[in-house]
N, C-alpha and C positions, 0 to 999 in steps of 0.2 A: 603454089596456090595463088589465085588472083585476089587482090584486095576487093573489098566491097564496092558495089556500084555507087555512083553519085547519089542516085535516088535512095538507095538503102541507107547511106550515111546521113542524108538529109532527114529522113524520117526518124532515125534513131537520135539524132542531135535534137530534134524538136521535142522528143519524149523526155530527154534529160535536162531540158531548160538551157541549152547552149545558146539560144538566140538572144538572150537578154544582155544588152550592152550597158555601158555607163551612161550618165546623163550627157546631153549634147555639149554642155560647156567643157566637158573633159575630153571630147573627141579630138583626136589629132587630124589635121586636114588630109593627111595621106590615106586615111581609111574611109573617107566619105563615100566612096563607091561601094563599100561593104555594108552600108546601111539601107534599109528599105522604108521604115516608118517608125513612129514612136508609140509607146504604150505608157501613158502617164508621163512621168518625168524621165523615164528611161527610153533609150533608143533600141531598135530591134535590128539584129544582124540579118543580112541576106544569106540564108542557110544554103542556097545554091552555090554561092561563092565560097562560103566556108567549107562546104563539102568538097568542092574542087581543090581547094587549098590543102585540105587534109590528105586527099588521095595523092596529089602531086608530091607532097612532103613525105608521106609514108613510102611511096614508090622510090623516091630518091634515097631515103635512108636504107631501105631494104636492098637496093642495088649496091649502095656503098658498103654495107655490112657483108653482103654476099661476096664481094670482091676482096674480102679479108682486109679491109681498111677500117680504121678506128673512128667511131663517132663518140665524142665526149658529151655526156649528159650532165646538165647543170640546173640546180635550183637551190635557193637558200630559204625557201618557204618550209617552215617546220612541218606543216600538215601534209607535205608532199614528199618528205625525206624517204619514208619507208617504201612507198610505191615506186618512186624513181629508182631507188637503190635496187629493189627487187627486179624491176624491168631491165635495168642495165646489166645486172649480174646474170639474169636468165639468158641474155643474148651475148654475154661475155664482152661487154663494153665498159670502158672506164667512166667514172662519174665523180661529180663534186656535189655534196649535199650540205655544205656549210657555207660560211662566208667565202666568197671568191678571193683567193690570194693574188694580189696584183703581180703580174709577171709570170703567171702560170704558163702562158703561151710565149711571152716575149723575153722572159729571163729564165729559160729552162735549166741553166746550170745551178741557179739558186734553189729551184724547186727540187732538182735531182738530189742535191745535198740533203734536204729535209727528208726526202723519200728514203735515201740510203740510211739515214739515222733511224728512221722508223723501222726499216728492215733489220737493222742491227739490234734494236731493242726487242723486237719480236723474236729474233733468233736467240738472244740471251735468255729471254724468259722461257723459251721452249727447251733450250739445252741445259740450263742449270736452274737450280732453285734459288731465287733471289733471297729467300729467308735464310739460307745457309751461308750466303756471302755478304749480305748487307744488313744494316740495322733495320729495325721496323720502320723508322722514320724515312730512311733512304728508300725502302721498298714502296712506301706510300707515294713518295715523290716520283719514283720511276713509273709507277702505275698511272699516276695522273698525267705524266708527260706522254706515256704511250697512248693513253686514251685520247688526249688532245691531238696528237699527231695522226692517230687512226681516223678521227673525225675529219680532219682537214685533208689528209693525203692518202688515206687507205684506199679510196676508190681510184687512185691514179697509179697503183702499183703495176697495172698491166699496160700503162701508157709508156711505151719505150721510144716513141717518136711523135712528131707533131700530128694531131688528129686530122683526118680528112674533112671532118665537118663537126659542128657543134649543134646540140639539141638543147634549147634554152626555154625554160618556162618563165614567163613574165619578163620580157626583154627590157621593159622600162625599169624594173627593179634591178635587173642584172646588166645595167648599161656598161659597166666596166668590162664585163665579160664580152659583150657584143663589140665594144670598141677595140679590144685586144684582137678579137677574131678578124675584124675588118682590117686592122693594120697588118695582119698576116695573110690577108686574102683567103681566109678560111670561110667557106660558106656557112651561114647560120640558118638553122631551122628553128623557128620560135613560135610558141603559143602565146599570143598576146591579146589584150583587151582593146577596146576602141581608143585608148590613149597611146597606142603604139605607133612609133614612127617606122613605117614599113620600108622606108628608103634604105634602112640599114640592115634589112633582113632579106636574105636570098629566097627563102621559102617561108613566108609568113602564114600562120594559121590564126586568123582574127576571129575570136570567139569569146565566150564567157570564161576567161581563165581564172575567175574567182570561184568557179564551180569545180569542186573536187571531182564530181561525177564526170564532168566534161574532160578533165585531164586524164582520169582513169580510162575513159573510153578510148581516147587517142593512144595512150600507152598500151592498152590491151590489144588494140588493133595491130600495133607494131610487133608486140610480143607474139601474138597468135600467128601472124603471117610469117614471122621469122622461123618459128618452130615448124611450120608447115613446109 
């Protein structure tokens, strides 16, 4: 199934308020070409350019996923954890929905050790009753550790090799993630606002990334076309 046309995307973006950028004093020089005019104190995105960026990024992601390569989805924004996790799981891709652990890409042996420990705890909990083997206090400690590891590394269980690409929401906030990917020559697809340095992003989507509706719209497009 073909992704939506540029014109369709543009009209839908306008409806959900994706055109509203930050104030001019926050604008990064590299996104100047993405702006058209101002409305009050806020600048306005050129939705023609944003629509083209979305289509190019989604097409790249769909092509990558269809070739059985992994795309790692990343956000640490609380309000987006659930939708990003659901999207990644629906297309069987790995994800990180908590604080990025430095070395996730560049120090995989350390990360692998933590993932193996998580798998061990999950297996122990499944295979035997902690209550029969440990004290109540120990069970509480194990449960806390399991939950903590699940939050940090649960989405990485399916990642057995370096991902082909990263999908990042708010690259300014996730600058450590972006820097790691760049150091590994891993292309980054990122949804960022007008304060984004696009020189570090292979496939930038410059839009109102503070709008949950806009994020949902882009993720839904990816999920829908993947299923199709």
